[in-house]
MIBA-696611 format. One line per 2 residues: their letters; for each residue x, y, z of N, C-alpha, C. Coordinates in steps of 0.05 Angstrom, whole numbers, m for minus. Atoms other than C-alpha are relative to their C-alpha. Layout:
% residues N
A = X/Y/Z/X/Y/Z/X/Y/Z ~ ...
% end
This chain:
% residues 391
ML = 17/m24/0/0/0/0/18/25/0 ~ m15/m26/2/27/68/m21/m18/22/12
AA = 14/m23/m11/7/129/20/13/25/m12 ~ m10/m23/15/14/193/m20/m8/26/13
CS = 4/m25/m15/22/261/13/13/23/m15 ~ m10/m23/14/32/330/m16/13/19/20
LG = m11/m21/m17/60/395/12/m18/3/25 ~ 16/m5/m24/37/413/82/12/m12/24
GA = m11/9/m25/48/396/154/m12/m27/8 ~ 9/25/m11/26/341/200/m29/m6/m7
GH = 28/4/7/m47/352/182/m5/m14/m26 ~ 2/14/26/m34/324/112/8/m29/3
LH = m11/28/m3/4/262/136/m16/m16/20 ~ 11/15/m22/m29/242/201/m25/m15/m6
PL = 24/16/6/m97/221/173/6/m26/m14 ~ m8/24/14/m60/169/131/12/m21/19
LP = m15/18/m17/m22/139/190/m16/m24/11 ~ 14/24/m10/m78/95/219/m2/m22/m21
FL = 1/20/20/m84/60/152/27/m14/m5 ~ m27/13/2/m9/49/148/4/m20/22
SA = m3/17/m24/m10/20/218/m17/m26/m4 ~ 17/23/4/m69/m25/201/11/m19/m22
AR = m11/16/22/m38/m48/135/24/m16/10 ~ m24/13/m10/28/m64/169/m8/m22/20
GQ = 9/20/m20/m9/m101/225/m12/m24/m14 ~ 11/22/15/m43/m144/172/21/m14/m17
GH = m22/13/15/25/m162/142/5/11/m28 ~ m5/m12/26/24/m116/81/24/18/1
EV = m22/m19/2/82/m75/57/m12/28/m4 ~ 10/m27/2/73/0/63/24/18/m7
LV = m20/m20/8/110/60/35/m14/27/m2 ~ 10/m27/3/99/135/40/16/15/m21
VG = m13/m17/20/114/180/m19/m9/29/5 ~ 7/m28/m5/117/255/m10/24/18/m6
PP = m22/m19/4/160/318/m16/23/m6/19 ~ m23/5/m17/231/312/13/m2/13/28
AM = 2/m14/m26/214/362/69/m16/m17/20 ~ 16/16/m18/167/309/98/15/m24/11
RD = m15/24/m9/222/257/110/1/m3/30 ~ m3/2/m29/234/273/183/m26/m8/14
MV = 26/6/m12/160/270/199/m8/m30/m5 ~ 6/28/6/152/203/164/19/m19/15
DA = m19/16/m15/215/175/196/m8/m2/29 ~ 9/0/m28/189/196/264/m24/m18/4
AG = 24/18/m2/124/158/250/7/m29/m4 ~ m10/27/2/166/96/234/m7/m14/m26
YP = 7/13/26/149/84/160/21/7/m20 ~ m19/m6/21/193/78/99/m10/22/m18
FW = 7/m25/15/195/140/55/13/0/m27 ~ m11/m4/28/204/151/m20/m3/30/m7
PA = 2/m28/6/220/224/m34/m7/5/m29 ~ 6/m10/26/186/254/m94/9/30/m1
GE = m9/m27/2/196/326/m117/m17/20/15 ~ 16/m22/m12/173/391/m87/8/26/m15
PP = m6/m25/14/169/460/m119/20/17/16 ~ m19/m16/m15/224/510/m100/m14/19/19
ET = 12/m18/m21/211/552/m38/m5/28/m12 ~ 5/m27/12/217/615/m81/m26/2/m14
DV = 27/1/13/153/593/m117/m22/m3/21 ~ 20/6/m20/117/569/m55/m5/23/19
AP = 2/m20/m22/132/624/m5/m20/23/m6 ~ 19/m21/5/93/680/m40/m29/m9/1
LR = 27/10/m1/32/636/m47/m8/m6/28 ~ 6/6/m28/36/613/25/m7/26/15
EM = 6/m26/m13/37/686/48/m27/10/m8 ~ 26/m9/9/m24/701/6/m23/m13/15
LT = 21/14/m14/m64/650/46/m10/15/24 ~ 8/m15/m24/m64/696/106/m9/28/m5
TA = 7/m28/5/m75/763/72/m21/4/m21 ~ 19/m3/22/m117/752/9/m29/m4/10
PP = 28/7/m7/m193/753/12/m4/m30/m1 ~ 3/29/m3/m217/683/31/m5/m15/m27
AQ = 6/14/25/m245/665/m38/25/m1/m18 ~ m25/m1/16/m180/686/m72/21/m19/11
AF = m19/17/m13/m137/650/m21/m7/m30/m6 ~ 8/28/5/m178/586/m32/9/m9/m28
VV = m8/7/27/m165/587/m107/30/m2/m2 ~ m30/0/0/m91/603/m97/10/m27/11
AS = m9/25/m12/m83/543/m51/m8/m24/m17 ~ 10/24/14/m126/494/m90/12/m3/m28
QE = m8/2/29/m106/510/m162/29/4/m4 ~ m28/m6/5/m38/541/m159/20/m16/17
LF = m20/13/m18/m3/512/m98/m1/m31/m3 ~ 2/29/1/m30/441/m98/m6/m11/m28
GR = 8/11/26/m62/432/m167/22/3/m20 ~ m20/m5/21/m5/462/m208/28/m6/10
LA = m28/2/m8/61/469/m171/7/m27/13 ~ m7/25/m15/60/410/m123/m4/m24/m18
TA = 5/23/17/31/362/m175/22/m3/m20 ~ m22/2/20/83/379/m228/26/m9/13
AM = m25/8/m13/139/371/m178/0/m29/8 ~ 1/27/m10/114/304/m152/m2/m21/m22
LP = 6/19/21/98/272/m219/23/m19/m7 ~ m22/20/8/167/243/m239/5/m21/22
GM = m5/20/m21/178/211/m171/m24/m19/3 ~ 23/17/m2/107/185/m169/m1/m21/m22
EQ = m1/19/23/114/154/m238/20/m22/6 ~ m21/19/m6/178/120/m215/m8/m20/21
VC = 7/18/m22/151/92/m150/m22/m19/m8 ~ 22/18/9/88/65/m183/10/m21/m19
AE = m11/19/19/128/32/m238/18/m21/13 ~ m20/17/m12/183/3/m194/m11/m16/24
WR = 10/13/m25/147/m12/m128/m26/m15/m5 ~ 25/13/9/81/m33/m161/m19/m4/23
PD = 19/3/m22/33/m19/m104/m26/m12/m10 ~ 27/11/6/m34/m55/m102/m22/20/6
LV = 19/m20/m8/m69/5/m71/14/25/6 ~ m10/m26/m8/m56/79/m66/m21/14/17
LR = 16/m18/m16/m85/119/m9/13/27/m1 ~ m11/m27/3/m77/193/m21/m15/20/18
EP = 15/m22/m13/m94/255/19/m10/18/m23 ~ 13/m13/23/m140/299/m23/14/24/m13
CE = m16/m22/13/m89/355/m36/23/m12/m17 ~ m21/12/15/m41/305/m68/m12/m11/m26
YA = 12/7/26/m57/298/m142/17/m17/m18 ~ m18/14/18/4/266/m174/m7/m30/m2
SA = 7/29/0/m17/195/m153/m26/m4/m15 ~ 25/3/15/m86/208/m182/4/1/m30
VV = m8/0/29/m53/224/m249/12/m26/m8 ~ m16/22/8/m6/165/m248/m13/m27/4
AP = 9/27/m7/m41/107/m214/m18/m13/m21 ~ 16/13/20/m94/95/m268/16/m10/m24
RH = m17/10/22/m39/88/m320/11/m28/6 ~ m11/27/m8/m15/27/m280/m22/m18/11
AI = 23/16/m10/m85/1/m264/0/m4/30 ~ m1/2/m29/m75/15/m190/m24/15/12
PT = 23/m13/m12/m139/30/m150/10/20/21 ~ m7/m21/m20/m139/92/m106/m25/6/17
AQ = 20/m11/m18/m178/120/m48/12/25/13 ~ m10/m24/m13/m173/187/m13/m9/1/29
VA = 5/m2/m29/m168/199/62/m2/29/8 ~ 6/m28/m6/m199/264/86/20/12/19
IS = m15/m16/m19/m157/317/118/m16/24/10 ~ 16/m23/m8/m213/368/124/m29/m8/m5
VA = 29/5/4/m289/375/117/m5/m6/m29 ~ 4/11/27/m317/340/56/m9/21/m20
EG = 9/m21/19/m353/400/26/23/17/m9 ~ m23/m16/7/m289/440/28/19/m15/m19
EA = m19/15/17/m248/384/m3/m12/m4/m28 ~ 12/1/26/m298/375/m59/2/26/m15
AS = m3/m27/12/m297/450/m72/29/4/m9 ~ m28/m4/7/m221/448/m73/7/m15/m26
IT = m4/16/25/m221/393/m126/m11/16/m24 ~ 12/m16/21/m268/435/m168/16/24/m7
AA = m16/m24/5/m225/497/m159/26/m7/m14 ~ m25/9/12/m163/457/m179/m3/m11/m28
AP = 5/13/26/m196/429/m242/16/11/m23 ~ m15/m10/23/m163/477/m292/29/m10/m1
AL = m28/10/m1/m94/455/m269/0/m31/m3 ~ 0/29/1/m112/381/m261/m6/m10/m27
ER = 8/12/25/m144/372/m328/19/6/m23 ~ m22/m1/19/m81/392/m363/14/m28/m2
HR = m12/27/m1/m59/322/m343/m18/m21/m12 ~ 19/19/11/m122/284/m360/m28/13/0
RA = 27/m11/1/m191/307/m383/m18/m14/20 ~ 20/10/m20/m245/299/m330/13/m12/25
LA = m13/11/m24/m194/283/m276/m14/9/25 ~ 14/m10/m24/m232/327/m227/m25/m17/6
QE = 24/16/m3/m295/287/m239/7/m28/11 ~ m10/26/m11/m256/222/m227/5/2/30
LL = m7/m2/m29/m232/248/m160/m25/2/17 ~ 25/m3/m15/m302/267/m138/m14/m27/3
AT = 13/26/m1/m324/196/m152/17/m21/14 ~ m18/19/m13/m264/163/m117/m10/m4/29
PY = 7/5/m28/m278/129/m49/13/20/18 ~ m9/m21/m18/m272/181/6/m3/m10/29
LS = m1/11/m27/m252/158/76/4/23/19 ~ m1/m22/m18/m264/205/134/m4/m8/29
RL = 3/4/m29/m255/204/209/m18/21/12 ~ 16/m22/m10/m297/267/216/m29/m9/4
PR = 27/9/m6/m367/259/246/m20/11/m20 ~ 20/m7/20/m427/261/200/m16/25/9
SL = 16/m22/m10/m463/311/245/13/27/m7 ~ m14/m25/7/m409/364/231/9/0/m29
DP = m13/2/26/m388/340/163/m17/m16/m21 ~ 14/14/21/m442/320/113/17/0/m26
SP = m19/4/22/m408/294/50/m14/0/m27 ~ 10/2/27/m421/307/m24/12/m22/m16
FP = m12/22/15/m376/249/m44/m19/m24/1 ~ 20/22/1/m422/192/m67/9/m25/15
TT = m10/24/m15/m377/138/m36/16/11/23 ~ m13/m10/m24/m362/164/33/m1/m22/22
VR = m2/20/m21/m338/116/87/11/13/25 ~ m10/m11/m25/m331/138/159/16/m22/15
FR = m15/19/m16/m279/106/204/8/14/26 ~ m9/m12/m25/m255/115/274/30/m6/3
EE = m29/1/m4/m183/128/291/5/m6/30 ~ m4/8/m27/m163/91/354/29/8/8
VA = m26/m11/m7/m106/133/382/5/m7/30 ~ m7/7/m28/m74/103/444/23/17/10
PT = m22/m15/m12/m33/150/487/23/m18/8 ~ m23/16/m8/37/126/504/m2/m8/29
GE = 2/6/m29/17/126/577/18/17/17 ~ m18/m17/m15/70/176/596/m14/24/10
ML = 11/m24/m11/50/232/642/14/24/m11 ~ m14/m25/7/64/303/621/18/8/23
PD = m16/m11/m22/122/333/661/m15/22/14 ~ 12/m22/m16/102/381/716/16/25/m6
WW = m14/m25/8/124/444/680/m10/24/15 ~ 13/m23/m13/81/487/725/2/1/30
GG = m7/m2/m28/110/476/794/m22/m9/19 ~ 21/11/m18/53/434/823/m27/13/m2
SK = 26/m13/3/m4/479/800/m21/m20/m9 ~ 22/16/8/m72/446/794/m21/15/m16
AP = 18/m16/17/m103/501/751/m8/m16/m25 ~ 8/13/25/m141/479/688/23/1/m20
LV = m22/3/20/m93/455/633/m11/6/m28 ~ 8/m9/27/m100/490/565/23/m7/m19
YM = m19/6/21/m65/462/504/m4/19/m23 ~ 2/m20/22/m50/516/451/18/m10/m22
SF = m15/8/24/m28/496/381/m11/14/m24 ~ 9/m12/25/m30/532/315/12/m14/m24
GT = m8/17/23/m4/475/272/30/2/m7 ~ m28/1/8/61/460/237/7/18/m24
VL = m5/m16/24/52/504/175/5/29/8 ~ m2/m28/m8/46/571/212/29/9/4
GH = m27/m8/m5/119/570/231/16/9/m24 ~ m13/m8/25/138/580/158/m10/27/m10
MS = 13/m25/9/96/644/153/10/24/16 ~ m10/m24/m12/116/715/168/m17/9/24
VA = 17/m9/m22/57/724/216/3/m17/25 ~ m2/19/m22/79/667/262/6/13/26
AT = m8/m12/m26/113/709/315/m23/16/12 ~ 22/m16/m10/54/756/320/m22/m18/12
VY = 21/19/m9/4/698/327/7/m11/27 ~ m8/12/m26/44/666/383/2/21/22
QV = m1/m21/m21/56/732/419/m28/7/10 ~ 27/m6/m8/m18/747/419/m12/m23/17
AV = 9/23/m16/m33/676/444/11/1/28 ~ m12/m2/m26/16/685/501/m14/22/17
KA = 13/m23/m14/m15/753/519/m28/m7/10 ~ 27/7/m7/m84/722/520/m2/m17/26
VE = 1/18/m23/m66/672/575/19/7/23 ~ m21/m5/m20/m9/704/614/m11/8/27
DR = 11/m8/m26/m55/731/669/m24/m17/9 ~ 23/17/m7/m106/675/671/9/m22/20
EV = m5/21/m19/m112/622/725/m1/m27/m14 ~ m2/25/16/m92/566/677/29/m8/m3
RV = m26/10/9/m33/522/661/m2/m2/m31 ~ 1/0/29/m15/528/587/24/m15/m12
LL = m21/12/16/24/482/541/m3/10/m28 ~ 0/m12/27/40/519/477/20/m15/m18
TT = m18/12/19/70/481/418/1/17/m25 ~ m4/m19/22/100/520/361/8/m14/m27
GR = m10/12/24/124/468/311/30/5/m2 ~ m29/m1/1/197/457/293/11/22/m19
AF = m9/m21/19/199/512/240/2/28/13 ~ 1/m26/m13/191/568/291/20/0/24
DA = m19/m3/m22/245/593/339/m14/13/24 ~ 15/m10/m23/211/601/406/14/22/15
SD = m15/m22/m13/266/648/430/m10/27/m10 ~ 11/m25/11/232/701/386/m23/10/17
LG = 23/m8/m17/176/703/438/9/17/24 ~ m9/m15/m24/220/734/492/m7/m15/25
PI = 6/13/m26/206/720/566/m28/m12/0 ~ 25/15/m1/151/669/578/m10/0/29
PA = 11/1/m27/105/675/639/1/m28/12 ~ m4/25/m14/110/621/691/m22/m20/m5
NI = 23/19/4/41/591/676/0/m11/m28 ~ m1/9/28/61/578/603/26/m16/m5
HV = m24/16/8/108/523/578/m1/m3/m30 ~ m2/1/29/131/523/506/17/m24/m9
EA = m14/22/12/152/461/467/m3/2/m30 ~ 3/1/29/165/452/393/m21/m21/m8
WV = 17/22/8/127/386/390/m6/m17/24 ~ 8/20/m20/89/341/438/m21/m17/m14
EQ = 20/17/13/48/280/415/m28/8/10 ~ 26/m10/m7/m23/304/412/m16/m20/17
SD = 15/20/m15/m52/239/438/7/0/30 ~ m8/m2/m28/m11/246/502/m11/24/13
VL = 10/m25/m11/m32/318/512/m30/m2/5 ~ 30/0/m2/m107/306/500/m10/m18/23
AH = 8/17/m23/m108/254/555/m1/15/26 ~ m3/m15/m25/m96/309/606/m13/28/0
VD = 7/m29/1/m123/376/582/m30/4/5 ~ 28/m9/m4/m187/414/599/m10/15/m24
LV = 8/m17/23/m188/457/536/22/1/m20 ~ m19/m4/22/m154/462/468/m6/27/m13
VC = 1/m25/15/m140/530/437/17/m4/m25 ~ m15/6/25/m121/523/364/m10/17/m23
HG = 6/m16/25/m124/552/294/m24/m12/m15 ~ 23/12/15/m180/505/272/9/m20/m21
GS = m8/22/18/m137/457/232/m14/m25/6 ~ 17/24/m5/m174/392/223/13/m20/19
GT = m13/19/m17/m122/349/257/m3/6/30 ~ 3/m8/m28/m123/388/322/m29/2/8
TF = 28/m5/m8/m196/407/321/m15/m27/4 ~ 15/24/m2/m224/338/307/14/m21/17
GA = m13/16/m20/m171/304/349/m11/7/28 ~ 12/m8/m25/m198/345/407/m29/m10/2
MA = 28/10/m1/m270/327/388/m1/m30/6 ~ 0/28/m5/m253/253/386/7/m7/29
AG = m6/4/m28/m225/260/456/m20/12/19 ~ 20/m13/m17/m286/298/481/9/25/13
IP = m11/m24/m12/m246/361/494/m11/25/m15 ~ 10/m24/14/m279/429/479/23/17/m11
VV = m21/m16/13/m241/479/436/m8/30/m2 ~ 3/m28/9/m231/553/425/17/3/m25
IV = m14/m1/26/m214/564/352/5/29/m8 ~ m9/m26/9/m175/624/328/10/m4/m29
PI = m8/7/27/m174/614/252/20/21/m12 ~ m20/m17/13/m115/641/212/m3/m1/m31
FA = 2/3/29/m124/613/141/m13/m26/m7 ~ 9/25/12/m152/558/96/m26/m9/13
DQ = 26/11/m9/m206/511/123/m6/6/29 ~ 3/m4/m29/m197/535/194/m25/16/7
FE = 25/m16/m5/m255/585/189/m24/m18/m1 ~ 23/17/3/m304/533/166/m1/m21/23
NG = 0/18/m23/m282/483/219/m9/14/26 ~ 8/m15/m24/m290/537/272/m30/5/0
RR = 29/m5/1/m360/555/249/m16/m25/7 ~ 16/25/m5/m383/482/251/1/m8/29
VD = m2/7/m28/m356/469/320/m15/19/18 ~ 14/m21/m14/m384/535/345/m30/m6/m1
RA = 29/6/3/m454/518/317/m8/m25/16 ~ 7/25/m14/m451/449/349/1/4/31
GA = m1/m5/m29/m438/480/418/23/m15/14 ~ m22/14/m11/m373/441/427/25/18/4
GL = m22/m19/m2/m330/503/428/m8/27/m10 ~ 5/m27/10/m325/576/407/20/7/m21
MV = m18/m11/19/m295/609/346/4/29/7 ~ m7/m28/m5/m259/675/360/12/11/m26
EV = m11/m12/24/m251/715/296/18/23/7 ~ m19/m21/m6/m190/759/298/9/14/m26
GS = m9/m15/23/m156/809/252/m22/18/m11 ~ 19/m19/12/m191/858/206/6/1/m30
KG = m4/m3/29/m200/875/133/13/27/m5 ~ m14/m25/7/m152/927/105/m6/10/m27
AG = 4/m11/27/m145/965/41/2/m21/m21 ~ 0/19/22/m160/928/m23/m11/m27/7
GL = 11/26/m8/m195/872/14/20/m18/13 ~ m20/16/m13/m130/847/44/m6/m3/30
RR = 6/5/m28/m134/817/114/25/6/17 ~ m20/m1/m21/m94/835/175/m6/m23/18
VI = 7/26/m12/m89/767/208/m7/2/30 ~ 4/m1/m29/m84/784/282/15/24/11
GT = m13/m22/m13/m64/840/329/m1/m3/30 ~ m1/2/m29/m49/852/403/m28/4/12
ED = 27/m5/m11/m120/878/413/m18/m25/m1 ~ 16/25/1/m146/808/397/5/m18/24
AS = m7/18/m23/m114/778/460/m24/m1/19 ~ 21/0/m20/m172/800/504/m24/m17/m10
RI = 22/16/11/m223/767/457/6/m30/2 ~ m7/29/m3/m185/701/458/m3/m7/30
AH = 2/5/m28/m180/706/534/m29/m4/9 ~ 28/2/m7/m255/717/539/m12/m27/m10
GI = 9/26/10/m267/656/495/9/m23/18 ~ m11/21/m18/m223/613/540/m16/0/26
DT = 15/m1/m25/m258/637/603/m29/m11/m3 ~ 28/8/5/m327/625/572/m2/m31/m1
VL = 2/29/4/m313/553/552/8/m15/25 ~ m8/13/m24/m278/534/616/m22/2/22
DD = 20/m5/m21/m334/563/658/m27/m13/m5 ~ 26/11/8/m392/530/620/3/m29/m7
AS = m3/29/4/m396/454/625/m14/m10/m25 ~ 15/10/23/m443/450/566/19/m5/m24
YR = m19/4/22/m384/456/518/13/m27/1 ~ m12/27/m3/m351/394/546/m21/m22/m5
RQ = 20/20/5/m417/357/545/m5/m4/m30 ~ 4/2/29/m427/373/471/24/m13/m14
AG = m23/13/11/m356/353/455/m1/m30/6 ~ 3/28/m7/m370/288/491/m20/m15/m18
HI = 20/12/19/m431/275/447/13/m5/m27 ~ m13/4/25/m389/285/385/21/m22/1
AA = m19/22/m3/m335/239/412/m14/m27/m1 ~ 15/25/1/m387/185/422/m8/m7/m29
EM = 7/4/28/m411/194/350/24/m10/m16 ~ m24/8/15/m340/188/323/8/m28/8
AS = m8/27/m10/m327/126/366/m18/m22/m11 ~ 19/20/11/m388/92/334/6/m9/m28
SP = m8/8/27/m356/89/265/17/m25/1 ~ m16/24/0/m322/24/244/29/6/2
PV = m29/m5/m2/m248/16/259/14/m1/m27 ~ m16/m2/25/m194/27/207/4/m28/m13
DV = m5/27/11/m180/m48/200/m24/m9/m18 ~ 23/9/15/m251/m61/176/m2/15/m27
VL = 1/m16/25/m249/m4/125/23/m9/m19 ~ m23/9/17/m180/m27/100/m7/m27/m13
DS = 8/26/11/m206/m98/91/m19/3/m24 ~ 19/m4/22/m263/m72/49/14/11/m25
LL = m15/m10/23/m215/m33/5/16/m21/m14 ~ m17/21/12/m169/m92/m5/m15/m23/m12
SG = 15/23/9/m224/m141/m18/m4/m1/m31 ~ 3/m1/29/m230/m117/m90/26/3/m15
VG = m26/m4/13/m156/m111/m103/12/m27/m8 ~ m14/24/9/m121/m164/m145/26/m2/15
RG = m23/4/m17/m65/m195/m105/23/m14/m15 ~ m21/15/15/m22/m223/m161/28/11/4
NR = m27/m10/m3/36/m176/m149/7/9/28 ~ m7/m6/m28/33/m171/m73/21/m19/9
R = m23/16/m8/97/m195/m42/m3/m7/30
% end
């Protein structure tokens, strides 16, 4: 089984990992193909990696910056069509062609922003399925937006992708799907069992986990976002674990208050076993990881699907979305400012003080837990796959 991943952070890779684990547990060979920058993340997860190409940073950086400043509709097209549909696909194609020809996978599982495998796999009669990284309606819209770039490779490729089996860990109540073949699964994440270190000198105050994902650290707004987050909680009666990702230098934050501890990375499953609240950007991995654990969230969206995730969780009563920043000249957005800290603080206080948010998060967790396990879904996928070239 080949797992195909495009540009992006942990949120693009991690939804594929349960299927890799299940496949390996059933005795199948597995391989991850993705841009070279993903090697460390794949190595840390314990899977073999085949590096394909990635576009030069000089091409990617301007588009990445636009995601935080352009009007949302424009940013969506830039990400869908230009970044993933055109640049990333072209860079990945030679490596994808090579791995499919030489390794001869029986099944390709791809995350929906990775399109090179969708171009190549049918040439080799390899079946594919896609594993959701975000809400289904947004991913279907992204495929449609990317169509002009995709259909340079094959006519009607976008329509093929919309008809491809779509596997999602997200709950139906928050994520109705336009994909005709949608299969829900549950991700059984077992914490390592290790306790978090006592970084707060014996304090028993509520524990808040703050994370803004692994992509933000590559953006020019990163320092401002983290500084505002620190300001929002520095005077609150809470313990805070703030993770920044490995691309951000935490020394840029200056002195850190005693109630806040900063780490580049902590395993989310270990953190969620202990926290009272998650404050995040609304990325699907963090948001729905918290929902699966029954933990309420305060969402401070910065770009991409984070706004829609925030709205859905807010409407469900499992958390609050705090909209920050403002619209500037020419429709450009200012992402966040120091004046937003008080609004984030108010959101934190509101969710911690009202038990209904945790109850609603618990209802969503129960719904997610009712979906079939990954092993069952994987068996269904493999049941129709010819096994003549499986080793």
